[in-house]
ZAMARGU-4260 file (C-alpha; in steps of 0.2 Angstrom, whole numbers, plus 5000, padded with zeros to 4 digits):
<rodrens>
0) 5021/4950/5035 | 5030/4935/5047 | 5016/4927/5057 | 5018/4930/5078 | 5026/4919/5088
5) 5012/4915/5100 | 5003/4907/5083 | 5016/4898/5078 | 5012/4880/5090 | 4995/4882/5082
10) 4999/4874/5066 | 5012/4874/5056 | 5015/4881/5040 | 5021/4873/5022 | 5036/4879/5014
15) 5032/4896/5006 | 5041/4903/4993 | 5055/4917/4994 | 5048/4932/4996 | 5055/4951/4987
20) 5058/4964/5005 | 5040/4973/5004 | 5030/4958/4995 | 5018/4954/5007 | 5019/4936/5011
25) 5005/4923/5008 | 5000/4915/5025 | 5001/4896/5023 | 4984/4886/5023 | 4980/4877/5038
30) 4964/4868/5040 | 4949/4878/5049 | 4947/4866/5062 | 4967/4871/5070 | 4963/4889/5069
35) 4954/4898/5082 | 4941/4912/5078 | 4954/4928/5084 | 4966/4919/5070 | 4955/4918/5056
40) 4948/4937/5058 | 4966/4943/5060 | 4969/4935/5043 | 4952/4940/5036 | 4957/4959/5041
45) 4977/4957/5034 | 4971/4950/5017 | 4959/4965/5016 | 4969/4979/5021 | 4973/4984/5004
50) 4967/4984/4987 | 4977/4978/4972 | 4987/4992/4964 | 4987/5002/4979 | 5001/5006/4993
55) 4999/4994/5008 | 5000/5007/5021 | 4985/5020/5014 | 4968/5014/5014 | 4952/5024/5007
60) 4939/5025/5016 | 4921/5034/5017 | 4915/5044/5031 | 4897/5036/5036 | 4894/5045/5053
65) 4900/5062/5064 | 4898/5064/5083 | 4903/5076/5094 | 4921/5076/5092 | 4925/5061/5079
70) 4925/5057/5062 | 4917/5037/5056 | 4927/5030/5043 | 4923/5013/5035 | 4939/5007/5028
75) 4935/4989/5023 | 4937/4981/5039 | 4925/4974/5053 | 4926/4989/5063 | 4927/5008/5058
80) 4941/5017/5059 | 4941/5034/5069 | 4948/5051/5067 | 4946/5067/5077 | 4936/5079/5072
85) 4946/5095/5074 | 4959/5087/5062 | 4943/5097/5047 | 4940/5114/5058 | 4949/5121/5047
90) 4945/5113/5030 | 4939/5124/5017 | 4922/5113/5018 | 4917/5107/5032 | 4918/5085/5033
95) 4902/5076/5029 | 4895/5060/5028 | 4901/5050/5012 | 4917/5060/5010 | 4930/5050/5003
100) 4948/5049/5012 | 4963/5042/5010 | 4971/5037/5028 | 4982/5027/5037 | 4980/5015/5050
105) 4989/5018/5068 | 4981/5002/5074 | 4966/4999/5086 | 4960/5009/5100 | 4955/5002/5117
110) 4939/5005/5112 | 4940/4991/5097 | 4939/5008/5083 | 4954/5009/5073 | 4964/5024/5074
115) 4968/5033/5059 | 4977/5048/5054 | 4977/5059/5034 | 4997/5059/5034 | 5005/5051/5022
120) 5019/5034/5028 | 5031/5027/5016 | 5033/5007/5018 | 5048/5003/5013 | 5050/4989/4998
125) 5067/4986/4997 | 5084/4990/5006 | 5086/5007/4996 | 5070/5011/5003 | 5077/5007/5019
130) 5092/5018/5017 | 5082/5035/5008 | 5072/5034/5025 | 5087/5032/5035 | 5095/5047/5025
135) 5079/5058/5026 | 5074/5053/5043 | 5057/5052/5037 | 5043/5041/5045 | 5039/5024/5041
140) 5028/5012/5045 | 5027/4994/5051 | 5020/4981/5061 | 5025/4972/5079 | 5029/4955/5076
145) 5035/4950/5096 | 5041/4956/5112 | 5057/4953/5115 | 5072/4954/5129 | 5075/4974/5130
150) 5059/4979/5119 | 5050/4974/5102 | 5053/4967/5084 | 5045/4977/5070 | 5042/4972/5053
155) 5047/4986/5043 | 5051/4975/5027 | 5066/4968/5037 | 5065/4962/5056 | 5068/4977/5065
160) 5072/4983/5084 | 5063/4994/5094 | 5070/4999/5112 | 5057/4998/5125 | 5063/5016/5129
165) 5059/5022/5114 | 5042/5012/5111 | 5032/5025/5119 | 5023/5014/5129 | 5022/5019/5148
170) 5023/5001/5156 | 5023/4984/5152 | 5004/4981/5148 | 5005/4995/5136 | 5021/4986/5129
175) 5012/4970/5126 | 4996/4979/5119 | 5010/4985/5105 | 5011/4966/5096 | 4999/4966/5082
180) 4999/4982/5080 | 5005/4995/5065 | 5014/5009/5071 | 5024/5023/5064 | 5043/5023/5070
185) 5057/5032/5063 | 5075/5023/5057 | 5089/5026/5072 | 5100/5016/5066 | 5102/5004/5047
190) 5118/4995/5044 | 5118/4983/5030 | 5132/4970/5027 | 5143/4972/5010 | 5141/4963/4996
195) 5147/4946/5000 | 5149/4947/5018 | 5137/4937/5030 | 5124/4941/5040 | 5108/4950/5043
200) 5102/4967/5039 | 5103/4978/5057 | 5088/4990/5060 | 5083/4999/5076 | 5069/5011/5075
205) 5061/5024/5086 | 5041/5027/5090 | 5042/5040/5104 | 5050/5051/5094 | 5036/5050/5080
210) 5023/5050/5093 | 5033/5068/5102 | 5032/5078/5085 | 5013/5071/5082 | 5008/5077/5100
215) 5017/5091/5099 | 5010/5096/5081 | 4992/5091/5088 | 4996/5103/5102 | 4999/5119/5094
220) 4986/5114/5081 | 4973/5116/5094 | 4981/5130/5104 | 4980/5140/5087 | 4961/5138/5085
225) 4956/5140/5105 | 4952/5156/5110 | 4947/5161/5128 | 4927/5163/5130 | 4927/5147/5117
230) 4915/5132/5120 | 4924/5116/5118 | 4918/5098/5122 | 4931/5088/5130 | 4931/5072/5139
235) 4937/5070/5159 | 4953/5060/5158 | 4956/5060/5174 | 4953/5066/5192 | 4963/5075/5208
240) 4959/5084/5225 | 4960/5099/5217 | 4952/5095/5200 | 4947/5086/5183 | 4959/5086/5167
245) 4949/5086/5150 | 4956/5078/5135 | 4952/5094/5122 | 4958/5081/5106 | 4976/5083/5109
250) 4979/5095/5123 | 4973/5094/5141 | 4965/5108/5150 | 4963/5108/5168 | 4946/5109/5176
255) 4946/5119/5194 | 4934/5113/5207 | 4930/5130/5210 | 4922/5131/5193 | 4915/5114/5190
260) 4898/5119/5199 | 4891/5137/5207 | 4888/5126/5223 | 4902/5120/5233 | 4911/5105/5231
265) 4920/5094/5242 | 4929/5083/5229 | 4926/5081/5212 | 4920/5065/5210 | 4905/5073/5218
270) 4899/5078/5200 | 4911/5069/5186 | 4919/5053/5183 | 4931/5047/5170 | 4924/5047/5152
275) 4911/5061/5154 | 4909/5072/5140 | 4908/5090/5145 | 4905/5106/5136 | 4914/5120/5142
280) 4922/5138/5141 | 4941/5142/5139 | 4941/5153/5155 | 4961/5158/5151 | 4975/5150/5139
285) 4992/5157/5146 | 5007/5152/5147 | 5017/5144/5163 | 5036/5149/5162 | 5043/5130/5163
290) 5050/5122/5147 | 5045/5104/5137 | 5057/5093/5131 | 5058/5101/5116 | 5064/5121/5124
295) 5047/5128/5119 | 5038/5137/5133 | 5022/5126/5140 | 5005/5132/5141 | 4990/5130/5152
300) 4972/5129/5148 | 4958/5132/5162 | 4942/5129/5158 | 4925/5131/5166 | 4908/5120/5166
305) 4899/5130/5177 | 4901/5147/5167 | 4891/5138/5154 | 4876/5138/5165 | 4866/5155/5171
310) 4872/5163/5186 | 4864/5160/5202 | 4865/5176/5209 | 4858/5183/5193 | 4841/5179/5201
315) 4843/5185/5221 | 4835/5204/5219 | 4818/5196/5212 | 4819/5182/5223 | 4825/5187/5241
320) 4818/5203/5250 | 4827/5210/5266 | 4819/5206/5281 | 4811/5190/5275 | 4812/5173/5283
325) 4820/5159/5276 | 4826/5142/5277 | 4841/5134/5272 | 4854/5121/5277 | 4871/5126/5287
330) 4885/5124/5273 | 4900/5128/5281 | 4908/5135/5297 | 4921/5147/5301 | 4927/5158/5314
335) 4919/5174/5312 | 4901/5164/5308 | 4891/5148/5297 | 4885/5148/5280 | 4868/5144/5274
340) 4863/5136/5257 | 4849/5148/5251 | 4849/5139/5233 | 4863/5129/5223 | 4877/5142/5222
345) 4866/5159/5231 | 4874/5158/5252 | 4872/5166/5267 | 4883/5170/5282 | 4877/5172/5299
350) 4889/5181/5310 | 4893/5173/5327 | 4885/5192/5334 | 4867/5187/5327 | 4865/5171/5333
355) 4861/5174/5351 | 4853/5188/5363 | 4854/5177/5378 | 4874/5172/5378 | 4891/5179/5367
360) 4896/5166/5356 | 4913/5161/5354 | 4912/5148/5341 | 4897/5145/5329 | 4898/5125/5331
365) 4892/5129/5349 | 4877/5129/5343 | 4875/5122/5324 | 4882/5108/5314 | 4886/5105/5296
370) 4869/5100/5289 | 4858/5107/5300 | 4844/5117/5294 | 4841/5134/5301 | 4828/5148/5302
375) 4834/5167/5298 | 4829/5181/5295 | 4838/5190/5282 | 4847/5205/5286 | 4855/5214/5272
380) 4858/5211/5253 | 4873/5215/5244 | 4872/5208/5226 | 4889/5218/5218 | 4898/5209/5233
385) 4886/5192/5229 | 4884/5193/5251 | 4868/5190/5260 | 4869/5195/5278 | 4857/5182/5291
390) 4851/5186/5307 | 4847/5169/5319 | 4843/5177/5332 | 4829/5189/5326 | 4818/5175/5324
395) 4816/5173/5341 | 4810/5190/5344 | 4821/5206/5352 | 4820/5206/5371 | 4826/5225/5369
400) 4808/5231/5362 | 4800/5229/5380 | 4817/5235/5388 | 4813/5253/5392 | 4796/5248/5399
405) 4804/5234/5409 | 4819/5241/5415 | 4813/5262/5418 | 4829/5273/5422 | 4830/5276/5439
410) 4824/5259/5445 | 4835/5246/5457 | 4839/5232/5446 | 4846/5215/5449 | 4855/5202/5438
415) 4875/5191/5440 | 4889/5198/5431 | 4892/5191/5415 | 4908/5197/5411 | 4922/5209/5418
420) 4933/5220/5409 | 4946/5232/5412 | 4932/5249/5411 | 4919/5239/5422 | 4906/5225/5424
425) 4893/5218/5412 | 4876/5212/5422 | 4866/5202/5413 | 4847/5208/5417 | 4836/5197/5405
430) 4841/5185/5390 | 4847/5194/5378 | 4849/5209/5388 | 4864/5217/5400 | 4869/5233/5409
435) 4887/5242/5410 | 4891/5245/5428 | 4908/5259/5425 | 4922/5258/5436 | 4919/5273/5442
440) 4902/5269/5450 | 4907/5253/5458 | 4909/5260/5475 | 4910/5280/5483 | 4922/5273/5498
445) 4937/5271/5488 | 4942/5272/5471 | 4944/5255/5462 | 4957/5253/5448 | 4953/5235/5443
450) 4934/5226/5444 | 4938/5211/5447 | 4946/5216/5463 | 4929/5218/5472 | 4918/5209/5460
455) 4916/5192/5451 | 4910/5183/5436 | 4893/5177/5443 | 4889/5185/5458 | 4873/5194/5461
460) 4875/5212/5461 | 4862/5225/5464 | 4863/5242/5454 | 4851/5259/5449 | 4849/5263/5433
465) 4853/5277/5427 | 4851/5277/5408 | 4845/5266/5395 | 4847/5268/5376 | 4836/5255/5365
470) 4843/5261/5348 | 4861/5258/5356 | 4855/5243/5365 | 4865/5252/5380 | 4860/5252/5398
475) 4872/5262/5411 | 4871/5255/5431 | 4878/5260/5443 | 4882/5253/5462 | 4887/5266/5471
480) 4872/5275/5472 | 4862/5264/5481 | 4873/5266/5496 | 4869/5280/5505 | 4882/5295/5508
485) 4883/5308/5519 | 4876/5322/5507 | 4860/5309/5505 | 4860/5312/5525 | 4863/5330/5524
490) 4849/5331/5511 | 4836/5321/5523 | 4838/5332/5537 | 4841/5350/5534 | 4828/5362/5524
495) 4831/5378/5515 | 4833/5394/5529 | 4842/5384/5543 | 4858/5390/5547 | 4877/5379/5545
500) 4893/5382/5549 | 4908/5379/5534 | 4923/5379/5529 | 4928/5391/5516 | 4937/5380/5504
505) 4940/5388/5487 | 4936/5406/5483 | 4933/5410/5462 | 4929/5428/5462 | 4912/5432/5471
510) 4909/5411/5470 | 4915/5399/5485 | 4917/5382/5489 | 4910/5379/5505 | 4911/5362/5515
515) 4899/5358/5526 | 4902/5340/5532 | 4913/5322/5528 | 4907/5323/5507 | 4896/5338/5507
520) 4900/5353/5497 | 4891/5368/5495 | 4891/5383/5483 | 4891/5401/5488 | 4886/5419/5480
525) 4898/5432/5490 | 4891/5449/5492 | 4899/5463/5481 | 4900/5473/5497 | 4900/5471/5514
530) 4889/5485/5523 | 4903/5495/5535 | 4900/5493/5553 | 4887/5504/5563 | 4893/5518/5571
535) 4887/5527/5586 | 4882/5545/5584 | 4895/5557/5594 | 4889/5572/5607 | 4889/5587/5602
540) 4905/5596/5606 | 4908/5603/5624 | 4894/5593/5630 | 4898/5577/5637 | 4881/5563/5637
545) 4882/5554/5651 | 4868/5541/5651 | 4875/5534/5632 | 4892/5534/5643 | 4883/5525/5656
550) 4875/5512/5644 | 4890/5510/5636 | 4897/5503/5653 | 4884/5493/5661 | 4885/5484/5641
555) 4903/5481/5643 | 4901/5473/5663 | 4887/5464/5657 | 4893/5457/5640 | 4908/5457/5639
560) 4910/5465/5622 | 4908/5484/5617 | 4893/5491/5609 | 4902/5496/5594 | 4903/5485/5579
565) 4919/5479/5570 | 4920/5479/5553 | 4919/5461/5547 | 4933/5449/5537 | 4934/5448/5518
570) 4931/5429/5516 | 4945/5418/5511 | 4951/5401/5509 | 4951/5391/5526 | 4939/5402/5537
575) 4925/5396/5545 | 4911/5404/5543 | 4892/5407/5546 | 4880/5403/5533 | 4861/5399/5528
580) 4853/5385/5516 | 4847/5394/5501 | 4841/5381/5489 | 4842/5359/5490 | 4841/5349/5479
585) 4839/5329/5480 | 4840/5327/5463 | 4854/5333/5458 | 4862/5331/5475 | 4865/5350/5478
590) 4867/5363/5491 | 4871/5380/5488 | 4871/5393/5504 | 4873/5414/5510 | 4885/5421/5518
595) 4880/5428/5535 | 4894/5432/5544
</rodrens>
């Protein structure tokens, strides 16, 4: 094995005897004072990398410990080697401490352990071995000796070149870290000088292809082992805004932010850090529809952490009841309400309509803010849909409880107009209590098309309370009924039996409508038949009653009318007739009359 160039300045080795390809060169002797501790340790580990009579790249080791996801193997070095525990999942017998394994070292990992492999890797010992490996495109092992322009040099029995693009390293730091490590690679190019010709063997190797094949093999095996619903261990590899990627032993799974905890998280880093060891549940394994470098469909694994814990809603039916008063912190605000966290993973919502009796809340942030602790009353629980309805205003008392006593029907009320709509005006009577003046109840003098033509928000008005319904929380008001009308004055000035004159406006059978004044109408029931006019008794034939004739002339002279009564005309629309008031009802504001003549 050649000595790295950075060690050449530490000491000058003595000439060494010629060695055949594949033989291990003997390190030159040098005084301990000229060697650093790192160099002494490196020489020790190289000298103890294999036993006499064994292949230099195959190591016999003993299992010394088992962890949640790894197997630690004593390979004779000062530091143990490590194998993924998943390699033994389908083994006939489970791996145990003390078992003997034949492994291959792939170099040290960032934790200082030696990454091991169960695959056997050949080590070329001569040119014919290299030619055979090149022809079969088999995997060989080699040691990275130095960084050169465009890549690295690798000792595979002869000096080989590893292009940087085929090293499998992602940045300059990873390239530099390969120096001194044993790698697995494949020969891309092999040119051997013909016998007698000058020149060295030209070898170009590829490490990335081997890594990609190993990665694909590991992924295929792990995907075959995993099933939806399995509980697996993983290590947090990276964090994003939408979740965390976990290494499941050769394949990655996505733990979405919504599946980390039953509580809502602003970002995954609030609950996780890179390197955390987690037990998660496999929620779904599916194909993404995309192709990888080899042309095969890629697969995706969805993981869940909160699914390994009891669901907080399981305890809701036994913990909360409708009507109960609770306390919690506002967790978030929306356009339609505020969410309050009752316990981790259990939220209730206060709708904007349940926030205040006094005013109509347009936006939740007008009253509440995130993080504020509030008291609320549970209005409803829906376990199936995982919803809890909360009320904030219910903690202040319901003003409608005493509304019927405070605002009886028929009373006169006063208050400011709180809002105007196309059908009327709302008037605030007390905190949390409003009444509606319908557009038809605003004025008796004229027809109002739009309430805003005569009213404005904030205007103080008086109105008569027509009806109150505490169940529906509705109050009907009227402004026009506070203004005296012609009918009110008529009712106040007349009594039943008073004679009146009116104009018949409508006749319907025996029912007639009579106008007695401006805005005063009465109903009249017409008689079935009118009485025939009375006639004077005629004297007997041949006899002349001079006294009766004289009386008739006298009446005619004095009054200008005949004593003989004419037959009354039948009632018709437009006639002006004499009537007598039959009934007056101030409550219903109704009048009935009788036809006199």
